[in-house]
Structures are given as C-alpha cells and as structure tokens.
N, C-alpha and C positions, 0 to 999 in steps of 0.2 A: 316491467321494463327495467333494464339496468340503468344506473345513474348515468347522466351525461358524462362523456369522457373527460370533460374539464372539471368535473366535480371531485372534491377531495375523497368522496366515497366511491369513486368509479372503480370498476374491476380492472385489474392489471391487463395489459394488452395480450399477455400470454395465456389468458384463460379462454378456453373454448366455451363460449357463452351459452351454448345449448346443453351443457352437461354439468349439472350440479346435483349431487345425490345426498340426501339426508337419511341417516339410519337411526330412527328412534329406538330407545330401549323399551322394555316391557312396561315401564311407567309412563311412556309417552314423551320423555325428554330426549332430545337429540344429544347423544354422547359421541357421535362419529359422523363426519361428513367428508365427502371427497368430490373433487372436480377433475376434469381432464384438461390437459394443456394442449398447446399446438404442437407438441411432439419434441423429439430430441433437438431440433434446430433452435429451440428456445430454452433448453434445459439449464444453461448457465444463467440466463436471466431469471428463471424461476428460483434457482438456488440462491442467487444473489438477493432477490427480493425477500425470500423467507429468512435468510441470514440477517437481513436488515432488521427484522422483527424479533427473531429468536436467538440471534448470535450464531457463531460457527456451528456447523453440524456436528453432532456427536459421532456419527459414522458418515464417511464419504468414500465411496468405492466405485471404480470404473468397471464396467461390464461390457461384453460384446454380445449383441443380440443378432440373430440371423432370421430372415423370413424364408418362406418355402421356395422362393426364387433364388436363394443364395446370397441375397444382399445383406451385407454385414454393416453394423453401425455401432460405434462406441457410445454407450449411455452411462449416465451417472445415477447411482443409488445414493440417496442422502437421507439421514434420519436425525431429527432434533428431539432430544429428551429434556423436558423441564420437570419441575416438581409435579405438575398436574396435567401436562399436555405432551402428546407425542405427535410429531409431524413427520410424514414419510413421503419422499419423492421417489418414484420408481417408474421405469419404462418396461412394460411387459412385452412390447413388440417394437419393431424398428420405427414405427410411425405413431406410437401412442404412449403417452406418459400420463401419470396420475399423481395428484397431490392429495394425501390423506391427512385429516386432522382428527385426533381422537383424544378423549380424556385418557390419562394414564391407566386408570382402572379398566376402561373399555379395551384398550390396547392389550393389556395383560390378559384379559379374558379371551380376546381373539387369538393371541399367541397360544394359550392353553388349549383352545378348541382345535387349532391347527396341529398341535402336537398329538392330541388324541386321535385326530383323523389319520395322521401318518402312521400311528401305531395300529389303528384298525385296518388300514390299507395293507400293512405288512403281514397281517394274519392270513 
C-alpha cells in the first residue's frame, strides 16, 4: 500500500499508482526505475516537482504527438543530468507520459545499446 496521502512520504498526486517498474542490473541492484504519470494534463506539475528536487532541466523541449485518430497534443520532453543521476520525462503518446530515473552509468549504457540497435536496423 502507498503511504497515506497526508504522509511526507506520500506519492505525488500525478503518479499513476499502479505503474512502477524496477529494472535490476545483472548484479541484482536497481539502477533504473520508471513510473507512469497521469499524462500530458499533469506534465507541468511533474516537471515542476522534479525541478524542485533536481533543479532546472538540462534539456526542455516541446513536441507535438498525434494518435491514430488525428488528435494532436503538445507534450514536454525534459531531462535532468546530475553527476550520478539522469531523470527523463517523456510522453510517447497523447495520453501517456513516463518519468525515468537512472544512474548516469545505466543511462549511458542504454543510450549506447540504442545506437547499436539503430545501426543494426539500418543494415
């Protein structure tokens, strides 16, 4: 059960409570986790909340997403880089946003894997 909403350890109201994913590394330690939010309608609150903890985002970009029905929505991509942590807010769809927390090392490895996959896909 999540903490009581009046507790100082309560989850923010923008967290979709049934969606928290942990990704352990080969050694069994969690070096990346992510959670879904209540979507673009709360993205400013999410970014404000993370900014309160990590400072202004290193990257902040507006993007337009469109679903199969043609509905378009402006979404925000934000990334915070610290010495040991990378936090990313992104909306992959018009109604779904995700907040990723990674160690800097795990994020770097993920980016390298993505580059390799892109190269492989182009062959």
